[in-house]
py3Dmol code that shows the C-alpha trace and the ligand (Angstrom):
import py3Dmol

protein = """\
ATOM      1  CA  UNK A   1      -0.036 -15.088  19.032  1.00  0.00           C
ATOM      2  CA  UNK A   2      -0.824 -15.372  15.307  1.00  0.00           C
ATOM      3  CA  UNK A   3       2.117 -15.751  12.941  1.00  0.00           C
ATOM      4  CA  UNK A   4       2.112 -13.676   9.756  1.00  0.00           C
ATOM      5  CA  UNK A   5       4.458 -13.799   6.761  1.00  0.00           C
ATOM      6  CA  UNK A   6       4.870 -10.344   5.199  1.00  0.00           C
ATOM      7  CA  UNK A   7       6.093  -9.973   1.648  1.00  0.00           C
ATOM      8  CA  UNK A   8       8.390  -6.910   1.666  1.00  0.00           C
ATOM      9  CA  UNK A   9       9.218  -4.998  -1.517  1.00  0.00           C
ATOM     10  CA  UNK A  10      11.672  -2.448  -0.042  1.00  0.00           C
ATOM     11  CA  UNK A  11      12.732  -0.682   3.147  1.00  0.00           C
ATOM     12  CA  UNK A  12      10.550   2.456   3.043  1.00  0.00           C
ATOM     13  CA  UNK A  13       7.330   0.509   2.370  1.00  0.00           C
ATOM     14  CA  UNK A  14       8.048  -1.840   5.258  1.00  0.00           C
ATOM     15  CA  UNK A  15       8.234   0.762   8.059  1.00  0.00           C
ATOM     16  CA  UNK A  16       4.557   1.633   8.513  1.00  0.00           C
ATOM     17  CA  UNK A  17       3.501  -1.851   7.456  1.00  0.00           C
ATOM     18  CA  UNK A  18       5.626  -3.615  10.039  1.00  0.00           C
ATOM     19  CA  UNK A  19       4.839  -1.204  12.871  1.00  0.00           C
ATOM     20  CA  UNK A  20       1.102  -1.532  12.144  1.00  0.00           C
ATOM     21  CA  UNK A  21       1.206  -5.327  12.130  1.00  0.00           C
ATOM     22  CA  UNK A  22       3.318  -5.446  15.305  1.00  0.00           C
ATOM     23  CA  UNK A  23       0.861  -3.039  16.968  1.00  0.00           C
ATOM     24  CA  UNK A  24      -1.925  -5.443  15.957  1.00  0.00           C
ATOM     25  CA  UNK A  25      -0.216  -8.080  18.108  1.00  0.00           C
ATOM     26  CA  UNK A  26       1.008 -10.284  15.273  1.00  0.00           C
ATOM     27  CA  UNK A  27       4.259 -12.235  15.251  1.00  0.00           C
ATOM     28  CA  UNK A  28       5.733 -11.103  11.935  1.00  0.00           C
ATOM     29  CA  UNK A  29       8.370 -12.649   9.682  1.00  0.00           C
ATOM     30  CA  UNK A  30       9.422 -10.787   6.536  1.00  0.00           C
ATOM     31  CA  UNK A  31       9.951 -12.286   3.090  1.00  0.00           C
ATOM     32  CA  UNK A  32      12.129 -10.513   0.541  1.00  0.00           C
ATOM     33  CA  UNK A  33      11.172 -12.088  -2.776  1.00  0.00           C
ATOM     34  CA  UNK A  34      11.284  -9.609  -5.657  1.00  0.00           C
ATOM     35  CA  UNK A  35      12.609 -10.987  -8.977  1.00  0.00           C
ATOM     36  CA  UNK A  36      10.992  -7.962 -10.663  1.00  0.00           C
ATOM     37  CA  UNK A  37      13.649  -5.512  -9.434  1.00  0.00           C
ATOM     38  CA  UNK A  38      16.239  -4.590 -12.056  1.00  0.00           C
ATOM     39  CA  UNK A  39      19.140  -4.310 -12.281  1.00  0.00           C
ATOM     40  CA  UNK A  40      20.796  -6.516  -9.678  1.00  0.00           C
ATOM     41  CA  UNK A  41      22.520  -3.553  -7.990  1.00  0.00           C
ATOM     42  CA  UNK A  42      19.103  -1.949  -7.421  1.00  0.00           C
ATOM     43  CA  UNK A  43      17.801  -5.251  -6.023  1.00  0.00           C
ATOM     44  CA  UNK A  44      20.677  -5.321  -3.520  1.00  0.00           C
ATOM     45  CA  UNK A  45      20.015  -1.730  -2.379  1.00  0.00           C
ATOM     46  CA  UNK A  46      16.339  -2.468  -1.735  1.00  0.00           C
ATOM     47  CA  UNK A  47      17.094  -5.771  -0.051  1.00  0.00           C
ATOM     48  CA  UNK A  48      19.574  -4.100   2.283  1.00  0.00           C
ATOM     49  CA  UNK A  49      17.082  -1.325   3.034  1.00  0.00           C
ATOM     50  CA  UNK A  50      14.519  -3.957   3.950  1.00  0.00           C
ATOM     51  CA  UNK A  51      17.003  -5.718   6.233  1.00  0.00           C
ATOM     52  CA  UNK A  52      17.959  -2.416   7.893  1.00  0.00           C
ATOM     53  CA  UNK A  53      14.328  -1.620   8.763  1.00  0.00           C
ATOM     54  CA  UNK A  54      13.553  -5.162   9.890  1.00  0.00           C
ATOM     55  CA  UNK A  55      16.678  -5.202  12.081  1.00  0.00           C
ATOM     56  CA  UNK A  56      15.626  -1.951  13.774  1.00  0.00           C
ATOM     57  CA  UNK A  57      12.182  -3.421  14.513  1.00  0.00           C
ATOM     58  CA  UNK A  58      13.463  -6.849  15.548  1.00  0.00           C
ATOM     59  CA  UNK A  59      11.719  -8.710  12.716  1.00  0.00           C
ATOM     60  CA  UNK A  60      13.388 -11.754  11.082  1.00  0.00           C
ATOM     61  CA  UNK A  61      13.445 -11.847   7.274  1.00  0.00           C
ATOM     62  CA  UNK A  62      13.594 -14.746   4.811  1.00  0.00           C
ATOM     63  CA  UNK A  63      15.647 -13.538   1.823  1.00  0.00           C
ATOM     64  CA  UNK A  64      15.121 -15.325  -1.489  1.00  0.00           C
ATOM     65  CA  UNK A  65      18.317 -14.264  -3.249  1.00  0.00           C
ATOM     66  CA  UNK A  66      18.498 -17.784  -4.677  1.00  0.00           C
ATOM     67  CA  UNK A  67      15.268 -17.108  -6.577  1.00  0.00           C
ATOM     68  CA  UNK A  68      16.404 -13.835  -8.131  1.00  0.00           C
ATOM     69  CA  UNK A  69      16.102 -14.813 -11.803  1.00  0.00           C
ATOM     70  CA  UNK A  70      15.470 -11.903 -14.210  1.00  0.00           C
ATOM     71  CA  UNK A  71      15.405 -14.222 -17.233  1.00  0.00           C
ATOM     72  CA  UNK A  72      12.505 -16.191 -15.790  1.00  0.00           C
ATOM     73  CA  UNK A  73      10.731 -12.931 -14.906  1.00  0.00           C
ATOM     74  CA  UNK A  74      11.086 -11.475 -18.408  1.00  0.00           C
ATOM     75  CA  UNK A  75       9.915 -14.767 -19.953  1.00  0.00           C
ATOM     76  CA  UNK A  76       6.879 -14.635 -17.686  1.00  0.00           C
ATOM     77  CA  UNK A  77       6.054 -11.081 -18.807  1.00  0.00           C
ATOM     78  CA  UNK A  78       6.664 -11.605 -22.524  1.00  0.00           C
ATOM     79  CA  UNK A  79       3.713 -10.571 -24.698  1.00  0.00           C
ATOM     80  CA  UNK A  80       1.745  -9.404 -21.677  1.00  0.00           C
ATOM     81  CA  UNK A  81       3.789  -6.307 -20.863  1.00  0.00           C
ATOM     82  CA  UNK A  82       0.677  -4.113 -20.955  1.00  0.00           C
ATOM     83  CA  UNK A  83      -0.771  -6.060 -18.032  1.00  0.00           C
ATOM     84  CA  UNK A  84       2.560  -6.791 -16.419  1.00  0.00           C
ATOM     85  CA  UNK A  85       1.788  -5.359 -12.979  1.00  0.00           C
ATOM     86  CA  UNK A  86      -1.032  -7.844 -12.436  1.00  0.00           C
ATOM     87  CA  UNK A  87       1.294 -10.759 -13.237  1.00  0.00           C
ATOM     88  CA  UNK A  88       4.086  -9.216 -11.180  1.00  0.00           C
ATOM     89  CA  UNK A  89       1.819  -8.920  -8.116  1.00  0.00           C
ATOM     90  CA  UNK A  90       0.481 -12.436  -8.685  1.00  0.00           C
ATOM     91  CA  UNK A  91       3.925 -13.989  -8.919  1.00  0.00           C
ATOM     92  CA  UNK A  92       5.096 -12.413  -5.659  1.00  0.00           C
ATOM     93  CA  UNK A  93       1.883 -13.112  -3.771  1.00  0.00           C
ATOM     94  CA  UNK A  94       1.741 -16.717  -4.982  1.00  0.00           C
ATOM     95  CA  UNK A  95       5.232 -17.353  -3.685  1.00  0.00           C
ATOM     96  CA  UNK A  96       4.432 -15.641  -0.381  1.00  0.00           C
ATOM     97  CA  UNK A  97       1.244 -17.664   0.081  1.00  0.00           C
ATOM     98  CA  UNK A  98       3.074 -20.917  -0.730  1.00  0.00           C
ATOM     99  CA  UNK A  99       5.886 -20.241   1.751  1.00  0.00           C
ATOM    100  CA  UNK A 100       3.365 -19.148   4.388  1.00  0.00           C
ATOM    101  CA  UNK A 101       1.347 -22.353   3.968  1.00  0.00           C
ATOM    102  CA  UNK A 102       4.405 -24.581   4.032  1.00  0.00           C
ATOM    103  CA  UNK A 103       5.751 -22.756   7.083  1.00  0.00           C
ATOM    104  CA  UNK A 104       2.514 -23.102   9.031  1.00  0.00           C
ATOM    105  CA  UNK A 105       1.836 -19.350   9.176  1.00  0.00           C
ATOM    106  CA  UNK A 106      -1.687 -18.251  10.092  1.00  0.00           C
ATOM    107  CA  UNK A 107      -1.664 -15.413   7.583  1.00  0.00           C
ATOM    108  CA  UNK A 108       0.264 -13.552   4.906  1.00  0.00           C
ATOM    109  CA  UNK A 109       0.253 -10.004   3.593  1.00  0.00           C
ATOM    110  CA  UNK A 110       2.343  -7.598   1.527  1.00  0.00           C
ATOM    111  CA  UNK A 111       3.892  -4.146   1.752  1.00  0.00           C
ATOM    112  CA  UNK A 112       2.470  -3.515  -1.732  1.00  0.00           C
ATOM    113  CA  UNK A 113      -0.702  -2.509   0.154  1.00  0.00           C
ATOM    114  CA  UNK A 114       1.210   0.493   1.543  1.00  0.00           C
ATOM    115  CA  UNK A 115       2.016   2.130  -1.786  1.00  0.00           C
ATOM    116  CA  UNK A 116      -0.189   4.840  -3.257  1.00  0.00           C
ATOM    117  CA  UNK A 117       1.461   4.111  -6.607  1.00  0.00           C
ATOM    118  CA  UNK A 118       0.272   0.499  -6.880  1.00  0.00           C
ATOM    119  CA  UNK A 119      -3.088  -0.916  -7.925  1.00  0.00           C
ATOM    120  CA  UNK A 120      -4.354  -1.424  -4.393  1.00  0.00           C
ATOM    121  CA  UNK A 121      -7.672  -3.145  -5.144  1.00  0.00           C
ATOM    122  CA  UNK A 122      -6.067  -5.610  -7.571  1.00  0.00           C
ATOM    123  CA  UNK A 123      -3.459  -6.570  -4.951  1.00  0.00           C
ATOM    124  CA  UNK A 124      -6.140  -7.092  -2.287  1.00  0.00           C
ATOM    125  CA  UNK A 125      -8.230  -9.230  -4.668  1.00  0.00           C
ATOM    126  CA  UNK A 126      -5.241 -11.381  -5.611  1.00  0.00           C
ATOM    127  CA  UNK A 127      -4.346 -11.893  -1.971  1.00  0.00           C
ATOM    128  CA  UNK A 128      -7.878 -13.038  -1.155  1.00  0.00           C
ATOM    129  CA  UNK A 129      -7.827 -15.422  -4.134  1.00  0.00           C
ATOM    130  CA  UNK A 130      -4.679 -17.044  -2.778  1.00  0.00           C
ATOM    131  CA  UNK A 131      -5.678 -17.537   0.830  1.00  0.00           C
ATOM    132  CA  UNK A 132      -6.600 -20.923   2.246  1.00  0.00           C
ATOM    133  CA  UNK A 133      -8.603 -21.908   5.333  1.00  0.00           C
ATOM    134  CA  UNK A 134      -5.474 -22.228   7.472  1.00  0.00           C
ATOM    135  CA  UNK A 135      -3.437 -19.395   5.932  1.00  0.00           C
ATOM    136  CA  UNK A 136      -5.573 -16.297   5.481  1.00  0.00           C
ATOM    137  CA  UNK A 137      -4.757 -13.147   3.550  1.00  0.00           C
ATOM    138  CA  UNK A 138      -4.395 -10.296   6.055  1.00  0.00           C
ATOM    139  CA  UNK A 139      -5.789  -7.149   4.452  1.00  0.00           C
ATOM    140  CA  UNK A 140      -5.093  -3.683   5.814  1.00  0.00           C
ATOM    141  CA  UNK A 141      -5.020  -0.348   4.036  1.00  0.00           C
ATOM    142  CA  UNK A 142      -1.508   0.646   5.082  1.00  0.00           C
ATOM    143  CA  UNK A 143      -1.695   3.754   2.837  1.00  0.00           C
ATOM    144  CA  UNK A 144      -3.128   5.646   5.807  1.00  0.00           C
ATOM    145  CA  UNK A 145       0.443   5.752   7.186  1.00  0.00           C
ATOM    146  CA  UNK A 146       1.979   6.929   3.887  1.00  0.00           C
ATOM    147  CA  UNK A 147       3.501  10.232   5.102  1.00  0.00           C
ATOM    148  CA  UNK A 148       4.754   8.772   8.371  1.00  0.00           C
ATOM    149  CA  UNK A 149       6.573   6.008   6.471  1.00  0.00           C
ATOM    150  CA  UNK A 150       8.269   8.491   4.158  1.00  0.00           C
ATOM    151  CA  UNK A 151       9.441  10.721   6.993  1.00  0.00           C
ATOM    152  CA  UNK A 152      10.763   7.819   9.062  1.00  0.00           C
ATOM    153  CA  UNK A 153      12.629   6.346   6.085  1.00  0.00           C
ATOM    154  CA  UNK A 154      14.359   9.707   5.591  1.00  0.00           C
ATOM    155  CA  UNK A 155      15.195   9.996   9.298  1.00  0.00           C
ATOM    156  CA  UNK A 156      16.650   6.483   9.308  1.00  0.00           C
ATOM    157  CA  UNK A 157      18.582   6.992   6.056  1.00  0.00           C
ATOM    158  CA  UNK A 158      16.867   4.047   4.336  1.00  0.00           C
ATOM    159  CA  UNK A 159      17.486   3.732   0.593  1.00  0.00           C
ATOM    160  CA  UNK A 160      14.581   5.259  -1.354  1.00  0.00           C
ATOM    161  CA  UNK A 161      14.089   4.057  -4.920  1.00  0.00           C
ATOM    162  CA  UNK A 162      13.210   6.282  -7.873  1.00  0.00           C
ATOM    163  CA  UNK A 163      11.126   3.811  -9.887  1.00  0.00           C
ATOM    164  CA  UNK A 164       8.815   0.889  -9.205  1.00  0.00           C
ATOM    165  CA  UNK A 165      11.224  -1.943  -9.954  1.00  0.00           C
ATOM    166  CA  UNK A 166      11.329  -3.499 -13.419  1.00  0.00           C
ATOM    167  CA  UNK A 167      13.259  -2.160 -16.411  1.00  0.00           C
ATOM    168  CA  UNK A 168       9.997  -1.058 -17.999  1.00  0.00           C
ATOM    169  CA  UNK A 169       9.234   1.169 -15.023  1.00  0.00           C
ATOM    170  CA  UNK A 170      12.791   2.508 -15.031  1.00  0.00           C
ATOM    171  CA  UNK A 171      12.401   3.436 -18.706  1.00  0.00           C
ATOM    172  CA  UNK A 172       9.092   5.179 -17.987  1.00  0.00           C
ATOM    173  CA  UNK A 173      10.632   7.107 -15.096  1.00  0.00           C
ATOM    174  CA  UNK A 174      13.551   8.407 -17.143  1.00  0.00           C
ATOM    175  CA  UNK A 175      11.990   8.552 -20.628  1.00  0.00           C
ATOM    176  CA  UNK A 176      12.299  12.321 -20.673  1.00  0.00           C
ATOM    177  CA  UNK A 177      16.084  11.930 -20.772  1.00  0.00           C
ATOM    178  CA  UNK A 178      15.877  10.450 -24.274  1.00  0.00           C
ATOM    179  CA  UNK A 179      16.761  12.987 -26.887  1.00  0.00           C
ATOM    180  CA  UNK A 180      18.390  15.315 -24.356  1.00  0.00           C
ATOM    181  CA  UNK A 181      22.013  16.243 -24.949  1.00  0.00           C
ATOM    182  CA  UNK A 182      24.399  16.568 -22.040  1.00  0.00           C
TER     183      UNK A 182
END
"""
ligand_1 = """\
8
SF4
S 5.909 -1.461 -12.770
Fe 6.307 -2.372 -10.725
S 4.519 -3.681 -10.273
Fe 4.525 -3.232 -12.473
S 5.636 -4.940 -13.393
Fe 7.141 -3.332 -13.055
S 8.003 -3.803 -11.018
Fe 6.107 -4.990 -11.220
"""
view = py3Dmol.view(width=600, height=400)
view.addModel(protein, "pdb")
view.setStyle({"model": 0}, {"cartoon": {"style": "trace"}})
view.addModel(ligand_1, "xyz")
view.setStyle({"model": 1}, {"stick": {}})
view.zoomTo()
view.show()
């Protein structure tokens, strides 16, 4: 059975992704590596949602809490905020590919391919750039299971986030609150 390392961004995005990969006959291990999620309390909620889903599906998860370093992330994004998503995807996929190679996995992939809100083609291209002969990028358009994933996450009571992850995206999500008086 082929071993695949799946980068997981949150609980809801992992449901359809994991069930699809398991149905494809892959032996899946999750990787929670997301230094882009701010603040820390939000990171913890998404991490725990990921672990809840993985536990229900019997999938082990490597958690990189020790690499949660917002300062390093902000330094990395400085002066390229306008193109930050590309660098954010690249950083997470690079780390996933490196851990997959070192761990002897046959393939790696990411739950970012599930989201209709992300730049799907850019993520797929980055993944292909980072594959190697022994550790391939496993592409699948998980967006086809979008509605099913949402419904199951609600049924299971998995934490559902209100913004993509970084402080910039949180500001964009709630910008309309500025200037309002309570
Ligand atoms: S909006 Fe989302 S993908 Fe883009 S930089 Fe922020 S956390 Fe990363």
